[in-house]
Structures are given as C-alpha cells and as structure tokens.
N, C-alpha and C positions, 0 to 999 in steps of 0.2 A: 452540460458543459459550462454554461454561464447562467447564473441566477442573481438578479439584482433587484433590490427593493428600496424605495424611498430615497433615491439619490437626489440630493439637492446641492446646487452650487451657486454662490453669490459672489459678486465682486462689488464691494461697497453696498450701495442701495440697489444694484442691478441683480435681479434674480434670473439666472441663466437656465438652470435646471430646477424644476418644481415638483420633485417627488417622482422621478422616473422609475418605472418597473419594467423589467423584461426578462424573458427566459429564452435561451438559445441552446439547441440540442447539439450533441457531438456530430460532427460531419456536415452540419448545416451551412449553407451560404446565405447570409442575411444581409440585405441592403438597408441603409438608413437614408431617407431622403427628407427634404423639407427646405423651406426658404432660408436664405442667409440670415444668420442671427438666431436660428431656432434652437441652437444648442447641440448640434450634431457632433461637431469636432470636440467640444468640451466633454460630451458623454463618452466619445471614443477614447479620449485621453484618460478619463477616470477608469473606464473598464480596462484599459491597457496599463493601469498603475503608473501612468506618467503624471497624473495629477490626483488630488484627493478631494473628496466631497467636503462641503462646508459643514455637513452634519454627520461626520464620520461615526460618531457614537450611536446615532439613531438609524443609520442605514445598514444594509447588508449587501455584500458582494462576494459571491462564491465563483471561483473559476477552477475547473478541473478538480472539484471536491476540496478546494482549499479556501478557507475564509481569509480573504485578503486583508481585512481590517485587523486581524490578529498578528500580522507579520510586522516585525521591526524593519528598519530601513535596510539593513544588511540582508535579511531574509527576503525582503521584497525585491531587492536588486537581483538576487540570485534567482528567484522565481521568475522574474521578468526575462532574464537572460535564457533560462532553460525551458520555459513553457510558452513564451509569447513571441510572436514575430510581428514586425511592423513594416508597412510600405507607405511611403508618403508621396504627395504630389510632385515634390521636387526630390530628386533621387537620393540626396544626402550621401553621395559617394565621396570618399576622400580623394582629392585629385592627384596626390603624390603616389597613390598605390594603384596597382594593376587590378583588373577585374577579379582575378583569383584572390589577391590579397584582401580586397574589400569584402569579398564573400566570407573569407576565413575569420574576420575580426571577431564576430560574436563567439565563434568556436574557441579562439585563443583566449577570450575573456573567461570562457568556461573551463579553461586549462586543458582543452583537448590536445592530444599530441599532434605535432605539426603535420606528420605524414598522414595521419587519420583525417585531420581537418582538410588538408589539401585534396585528398582522394574524394571526400564527400563533396567538396566545392566543385571539383571537376565533374563529378557525377551530375550535380544539379545544373551546372552551366551547360553541360552536354545535353541534358534533357531539355533545356531551354533554347537549344540551337546555337550556343555560343562556344562550341568546342574550338573554334579558330580564334577566339578572342581572349583566351586566358591571360595573356601577358600584355594586353592593351590597357592603357590608362583611360580614364573617363573621357578626356578630351578627344580621344581617337575613336570613340563610340558614338553611334547615333542616339537620339533621344530614346527610341524604343529599345535599343540595346542596353542603354544605361538603366532603364527601368527594369529590364529582365535581370540584370545584375543585382539590382535592389531586391527583386523577388527572390533570387537565389540566396541572397544574404539573409532574408527573413526566414528562410527554411533550413538554414544550415544546422541548427540545433534541434531539428525535428519538433517544432513547437506544437502545442495542442491547439492554439488559436492564432490566426493571423489577422491583425487589424490593419485595414487599408483606408487611408484618408485621401479621397479624390485621386486614386492611383493613376487614372488616365487623363486627369485634368490638364496635363502639360504635354500631351501627345497629339500627333496628327490622327486623323480618323482611322487610317489603316492600322497604325500601331495600337491605337486604343482598342479596335476590334480584336486584334490578335491577343492583347493582354486580357480582355474580357473572357475570351475562349480559354485562355491559359488557366485562369482560376479554376475552371471546371475540370480541366485535365489534371491539375494539381490535386484537387480534391479526390478525384478518381484514383490517382497514382499513390498519393501519400496520406489521404484521409484527414487532412486538416479541416478545421472549422474556420470559416471566413466571415468577418464582420466588416462591411464595406460602406463607408460614407461616400456618397456620390451625388452629383447633380446630373449625371448622365442617365437619362431615363431608360435607354436601351439596356445598360448594364443593370440598373435597378430592377427592371422587369425580368431579367434572366435569373435572378436569385430565387432561391427556394421560397423566401418570404421577403416582402418589402414593408418596412416600418416607416411611417411618416411622422416626423416631429414638427410640431407647431408650438411656438411660444413656450419652449421648455418642457413639453410633455410629449409622450408618444400617443397618437390618436388610437383609439380602440374602435 
C-alpha cells in the first residue's frame, strides 16, 4: 500500500528526515512513535502529500500503486481527496456547519451528489454512534464526539489510507480508549490502512507494527 525510500526533509540547516524508508501493507495498522522532534509528524505530512521532501527527485513514494512524485499539483489534490483520509489531534471541524455537513465536505469536493454524500455520512456517523447528532454543530458536541465526526469525515470518500496525527492527544482517557478500539473496528468493517503517529504507548502497542523514529530515521 505504501512504499517510501530515501525521504529527506530539511528546514535551512536543520535536517529533520535523514533518508527514511518504510513499507506498509494494505489493511495494516502501523503506529509511529518516538521523542518530540524525531520527525514523526513531518514524515506523516509527506506520506500524506501535505508536504514535499527536500530531495523530491532522489526519493520514491508510492501509495496505492501510484508514484506520488509524478503527479502535478492538480492531480495530487485529487489523489489526496479520493484516496487519503486525515485525522488530527485537534478536530479541525468547521464551527458553522453541523456534524453531517462537516463529514460531507470532502465528498462535495469530490463532486459526489448531495443525497449520495449525505447517505454515506449518515451511515458512517451511525456506525460511530452519532445517529442522534447529525444536526448538532461542533460546540454542542463533546470532545470525543467531535473526534468521531472527524473520523467519519476522514472515511467519507472510502480512502485507501487514513493518516492520524496524535488522534487521541486531546481526549480524556475514556474517549481515547474508545477511539483506539474504533480504529480496529473500522479496519475490520471498511478495510482501511491506518498510519498513526502517537505518544500514547497503549495505542502504539495495539498496532500490527510499531515503528520507532529517532533523530530523523526509523530504527531497524
């Protein structure tokens, strides 16, 4: 599902990623752990096509059998919308929209018909136990409920891979435990691949594989 070789990223004189290589199989749940500043989030952003390597011409990134480095900006934006999902520590929900509307946004960007998008959003929100919250705006939802809305939004376009950056970092322990279990339920139900950056060792240890980053490289 994901194959990356020789990913490097520098900001001025600071080398953040130093030739990262990794392979992730379809349907796998992989956690990435390591100290702050190790390069975890930078790696996730590059794999998720939200950032580009400093050595774009010398590295290789393939996701779902597509060579990411060969896509232009328009193709990349479309690939990201249709094949990748994202869950962040802070839910990034738009406050003026309801839970249902927030979930539908990526589908509308994809130009999915409104009734089809809303039916899919309702299916996902129902699966996540939010069938009574379709028309609530984020301020009327708990932190755990907001994060589940964000999870539904990440799944609306049936992505091949879901990237999660500290997804439970802003949740209380009960909500975090529920979210962790949810990832495995989602994998079983929808077959997605998950790549999760986390400081939560319980979540990291639940994954099929745990990768440890130190000083810009993945330890072998």
